[in-house]
Every structure is written in C-alpha cells, then in structure tokens.
C-alpha positions as CSV (number, residue, x, y, z in Angstrom):
1,M,85.9,-45.7,15.7
2,S,82.4,-45.4,17.2
3,Y,79.5,-47.2,15.8
4,K,76.2,-45.3,15.2
5,P,73.1,-47.4,14.7
6,Y,71.2,-46.9,11.6
7,K,68.1,-44.8,11.9
8,V,65.2,-45.5,9.7
9,P,64.2,-42.2,8.0
10,K,60.8,-40.8,8.7
11,N,58.2,-41.5,6.1
12,N,57.7,-37.9,5.0
13,N,55.1,-38.1,2.3
14,I,55.6,-35.1,0.1
15,Y,52.1,-35.5,-1.1
16,S,50.4,-35.5,2.3
17,R,49.9,-31.7,2.3
18,G,48.4,-31.9,-1.1
19,N,46.2,-34.8,0.1
20,R,44.9,-32.7,3.0
21,Q,44.1,-29.8,0.6
22,G,42.4,-32.3,-1.7
23,R,40.2,-33.6,1.1
24,N,39.3,-30.0,2.1
25,N,38.4,-29.2,-1.5
26,R,36.3,-32.3,-1.7
27,Q,34.5,-31.4,1.5
28,N,34.0,-27.8,0.4
29,S,32.6,-29.0,-2.9
30,L,30.2,-31.4,-1.1
31,K,29.2,-28.5,1.1
32,D,28.6,-26.3,-1.9
33,D,26.5,-29.0,-3.5
34,R,24.0,-29.2,-0.7
35,I,20.6,-27.6,-1.0
36,K,20.7,-24.0,0.1
37,L,17.0,-23.2,0.0
38,F,15.5,-22.2,3.4
39,G,13.7,-25.2,4.9
40,F,15.8,-27.8,3.1
41,R,19.3,-26.9,4.3
42,S,19.4,-29.1,7.3
43,G,17.9,-32.2,5.6
44,V,15.6,-32.8,8.6
45,S,12.5,-34.5,7.4
46,Y,9.8,-32.6,9.3
47,K,11.4,-29.2,8.4
48,M,11.4,-30.2,4.7
49,I,7.8,-31.3,4.9
50,L,6.7,-28.0,6.4
51,A,8.7,-26.1,3.8
52,I,7.1,-28.1,1.0
53,L,3.6,-27.4,2.4
54,Y,4.4,-23.7,2.8
55,Y,5.9,-23.1,-0.6
56,G,3.2,-25.2,-2.3
57,F,0.4,-23.3,-0.6
58,M,1.9,-19.9,-1.4
59,T,2.6,-20.8,-5.0
60,F,-1.0,-22.1,-5.4
61,Y,-2.4,-18.9,-3.9
62,I,-0.5,-16.6,-6.2
63,I,-1.1,-18.7,-9.4
64,T,-4.8,-18.9,-8.7
65,G,-5.0,-15.2,-8.1
66,I,-3.2,-14.3,-11.3
67,Y,-5.2,-16.8,-13.3
68,G,-8.5,-15.6,-11.9
69,E,-7.8,-11.9,-12.7
70,I,-6.4,-12.6,-16.2
71,K,-9.3,-14.9,-17.2
72,Y,-12.3,-12.8,-16.0
73,Y,-11.1,-9.2,-16.5
74,T,-10.0,-7.0,-19.3
75,F,-7.0,-4.9,-18.4
76,E,-6.0,-1.4,-19.6
77,P,-2.3,-0.5,-19.9
78,M,-2.2,1.1,-16.4
79,D,-4.0,-1.8,-14.9
80,V,-1.3,-4.2,-16.2
81,V,1.4,-2.1,-14.5
82,L,-0.5,-2.0,-11.2
83,F,-1.2,-5.7,-11.5
84,V,2.5,-6.6,-11.9
85,I,3.6,-4.3,-9.1
86,K,1.0,-5.8,-6.7
87,Y,2.0,-9.4,-7.4
88,I,5.7,-8.5,-7.1
89,F,5.1,-7.3,-3.5
90,F,2.9,-10.4,-2.9
91,F,5.7,-12.6,-4.1
92,I,8.3,-10.9,-1.9
93,L,5.9,-11.0,1.1
94,F,5.0,-14.7,0.8
95,F,8.4,-16.0,-0.2
96,S,10.6,-13.7,2.0
97,P,12.0,-16.6,4.0
98,A,13.2,-18.3,0.8
99,I,14.5,-15.1,-0.7
100,F,16.4,-13.7,2.3
101,L,17.2,-16.7,4.5
102,S,18.6,-19.1,2.0
103,D,22.3,-19.6,1.7
104,F,22.8,-17.9,-1.6
105,K,25.8,-15.7,-2.3
106,Y,23.7,-12.5,-2.8
107,R,22.6,-12.8,0.9
108,D,26.1,-11.6,1.9
109,S,25.4,-8.2,0.3
110,I,22.0,-7.6,2.0
111,P,22.2,-5.6,5.3
112,L,21.0,-7.5,8.4
113,F,20.8,-10.8,6.6
114,K,24.5,-11.0,5.9
115,R,25.1,-11.4,9.7
116,R,23.3,-14.7,9.6
117,T,22.1,-14.4,13.2
118,A,18.6,-15.2,14.3
119,G,18.0,-11.7,15.7
120,A,19.2,-9.9,12.6
121,S,17.2,-12.2,10.3
122,I,14.0,-11.8,12.2
123,T,14.4,-8.0,12.3
124,G,15.0,-8.0,8.5
125,L,11.9,-10.1,7.8
126,I,9.7,-7.9,10.0
127,I,10.9,-4.8,8.1
128,I,10.3,-6.4,4.8
129,W,6.8,-7.6,5.9
130,M,5.8,-4.2,7.1
131,F,7.0,-2.5,3.9
132,C,5.2,-5.0,1.6
133,Y,2.1,-4.7,3.8
134,L,2.0,-1.0,3.5
135,M,2.5,-1.2,-0.2
136,V,-0.6,-3.4,-0.7
137,N,-2.9,-1.9,2.0
138,I,-4.6,1.5,2.0
139,N,-6.5,3.1,4.9
140,I,-9.6,5.1,4.1
141,Y,-10.9,7.5,6.7
142,C,-14.6,8.5,6.6
143,M,-17.5,9.4,8.8
144,S,-18.7,6.6,11.1
145,D,-22.3,6.8,9.7
146,I,-21.1,5.8,6.2
147,A,-18.3,3.4,7.1
148,E,-20.5,0.3,6.8
149,Y,-21.9,1.4,3.5
150,I,-18.4,1.9,2.1
151,S,-17.2,-1.5,3.5
152,E,-20.1,-3.3,1.8
153,N,-19.9,-1.7,-1.6
154,L,-16.1,-1.1,-2.0
155,T,-15.3,-4.6,-3.2
156,K,-12.9,-3.9,-6.1
157,V,-10.9,-1.1,-7.7
158,K,-11.1,-1.2,-11.5
159,H,-10.6,-5.0,-12.1
160,T,-8.9,-5.9,-8.8
161,F,-10.9,-7.4,-6.0
162,I,-10.1,-6.0,-2.5
163,D,-10.8,-6.9,1.1
164,N,-11.8,-4.3,3.6
165,E,-12.9,-4.0,7.2
166,V,-14.2,-1.3,9.5
167,L,-11.7,-0.4,12.2
168,P,-13.0,-0.3,15.8
169,V,-14.0,3.0,17.3
170,N,-11.0,3.1,19.6
171,N,-8.7,2.9,16.6
172,S,-10.5,5.5,14.5
173,V,-9.1,9.0,13.8
174,D,-11.0,12.1,14.5
175,I,-10.6,14.2,11.4
176,K,-12.0,17.7,11.4
177,P,-11.9,19.8,8.3
178,T,-10.5,23.3,8.3
179,L,-13.3,25.8,7.6
180,K,-13.1,29.5,6.8
181,N,-16.2,31.5,7.6
182,I,-17.4,34.0,4.9
183,T,-20.2,36.5,5.1
184,G,-21.7,38.5,2.3
185,T,-24.9,40.1,1.0
186,I,-27.0,38.8,-1.9
187,S,-30.3,39.8,-3.3
188,N,-31.7,36.2,-3.6
189,V,-30.6,32.9,-2.1
190,R,-29.8,31.5,-5.6
191,L,-27.1,29.0,-6.5
192,D,-25.1,31.4,-8.7
193,S,-25.3,34.2,-6.1
194,V,-24.2,32.0,-3.2
195,I,-21.2,30.5,-5.2
196,S,-20.1,33.9,-6.4
197,T,-20.0,35.1,-2.7
198,A,-18.1,32.0,-1.6
199,F,-15.3,32.3,-4.2
200,N,-15.4,36.1,-4.7
201,M,-16.2,35.7,-8.5
202,S,-18.7,37.3,-10.8
203,R,-22.0,35.6,-11.4
204,N,-21.4,35.4,-15.1
205,S,-18.2,33.3,-14.6
206,I,-20.1,31.1,-12.1
207,I,-22.8,30.4,-14.7
208,V,-20.2,28.8,-17.0
209,Y,-19.4,26.3,-14.2
210,I,-23.1,25.5,-13.7
211,E,-23.8,25.0,-17.4
212,N,-20.8,22.8,-17.9
213,G,-22.0,20.4,-15.2
214,K,-19.3,21.2,-12.6
215,V,-21.6,22.2,-9.7
216,F,-23.1,19.7,-7.2
217,V,-25.4,20.3,-4.2
218,N,-25.3,17.6,-1.6
219,G,-23.7,15.3,-4.3
220,K,-26.5,16.0,-6.8
221,L,-25.6,17.6,-10.2
222,I,-27.4,21.0,-10.6
223,T,-27.5,22.7,-14.0
224,S,-29.9,25.6,-13.1
225,N,-28.3,28.8,-11.9
226,G,-31.6,29.8,-10.2
227,Y,-31.6,26.7,-7.9
228,S,-32.7,27.6,-4.4
229,I,-30.2,26.9,-1.7
230,K,-31.3,25.6,1.8
231,E,-29.6,25.8,5.1
232,N,-26.7,23.4,5.6
233,D,-26.5,22.5,1.9
234,I,-23.0,21.4,0.8
235,I,-22.1,22.9,-2.6
236,S,-19.1,21.6,-4.6
237,V,-17.7,23.3,-7.6
238,R,-15.1,21.3,-9.6
239,G,-12.0,23.4,-10.0
240,L,-12.9,25.8,-7.2
241,G,-13.7,23.9,-4.0
242,R,-16.5,23.2,-1.6
243,F,-18.4,25.1,1.0
244,V,-21.4,24.8,3.4
245,F,-24.2,27.3,3.2
246,N,-25.1,27.9,6.8
247,R,-28.0,30.3,6.8
248,V,-29.3,33.7,6.2
249,L,-28.2,35.8,9.1
250,K,-30.5,38.8,8.6
251,E,-32.0,41.1,6.1
252,T,-30.3,44.4,5.6
253,K,-31.9,47.8,5.4
254,K,-31.7,47.7,1.7
255,G,-33.6,44.4,1.5
256,R,-30.5,42.2,0.8
257,N,-29.8,39.0,2.6
258,L,-26.7,38.7,4.8
259,I,-25.5,35.0,4.5
260,S,-23.0,32.9,6.3
261,I,-20.8,30.4,4.5
262,D,-18.1,27.9,5.7
263,L,-15.5,27.4,3.0
264,Y,-13.3,24.2,3.1
265,V,-9.7,25.3,3.0
C-alpha cells in the first residue's frame, strides 16, 4: 500500500471575486463623485484658480448687464423676448466650455463633444462661438460718407445699448442698387406729375399719398402736390417705392417736358 502525502488545499476564498467587484464599485463610485465641471476635473490648483477667475468674471459681466438694463429701462413685451434671447446666447457663448466640455452625461449625446478628443472639442466650440456671434451681431452696409455719422449716433436699439465700428475700406462691400430708367412727358415739373409718371398712376391717386404724409423728397416730408422738383432729387413714396429724378431731357413740340427718372427696383 503506497503512501500519499497530505496536500494542504488551496485557500480558495469564495468571496474574493465579490471583493474585487466591491473594490471596483467603490472606485467607480469615487470616480463618479469627483467634480465634473470643466476646469475642476483634474484637481490641479492653477487650473482651478483660472477656472474660478473665468467663471466669476463672466458671471459678473452677465449679472451687471442684466441689472443695468432692468433698472434703467422700461421694456415692452417684445423687448422682453429679445432681451431673454440675447442673454441666452450670451450665456451659451461665455460658458460654452463649462456647458460642452464638462463630464456630464448629456455630453455623450452631443455630436463632436461625445468623442472627447481635443480636436473634436475645439471644432465644436468654434462652431458654437460662430453661431452665437452671428446671432448677437448685425452688419449694416451704407455709403462711406455717412458711415461715421451712423457709428456715432447708433448707440442703442430701443432700450438695448449696442457697440459698433466702421469696417476698413478693404473689407467694405460695394453695393450698387438696381435702377430702371423711365421717360415720360409732363406739362410741369411738379411733385404729383413726376410721381404719376414714375409709377404709372393717375395724378388724383398720387395726391392721396401726398396728403396722407407718405411722400418724402430727399428725406423731407412734402405735403404739397405742387412742390417743384429739382435735378437729382430722390423721391420716396411709402407703399410704392423710390426713384431719382434725373432731369428734363427736352421740351417737345407741344410744349411738354420730356423727363428722365431712375426707379429703384
């Protein structure tokens, strides 16, 4: 009969697997409990200080802007809507790093940002910045000789203050209106006669526009249908359009005046 030495059984702890799972769960819970806000995720001191300064300055800027407009201006219903929309875009623009780069669950459902790579994140931020910038900025195109006047006097729209600047000449856009040349004969160079020729309407119907205060010559309200028109005058009629009275070309054999008009189309 052979003798077999006794082997000590291995200490197979049936709870070891559960212990590993428990440690993983504790680690995951600690990981979930960390600060997820952009700038505070790493716990590095200088990054946190910069983040505090950035968020603090942006919060101060928005709060003071809202407080100033609410305190010093009276809003109509439409102004309130525009006011809210404007500051929504300001908030998204200023706090875009915190909104889109923080480790919150909704980030995984946003295109570009769910990839969590530097290139995709920077591209996403640039797109958001451009969109918000376009929503809160408007370009006004005008003649160069009145650009400075508009810049100095256009300081607010309704109750909202605005900033503006005159773009350099090399960035300006050459805008030329489309004009349609019209010729016709009239007995006298009067306001009602010239307008009726420009819009091919009767003088009686034009008189109604003049008497109702809808006719302007060079920006000045004219209520007299016998007003004398001069060369290069710009006549505007609300509801009909605008045209330039060029000049009297010649006098016909019947003693009428052949005139030239450029109608804005």
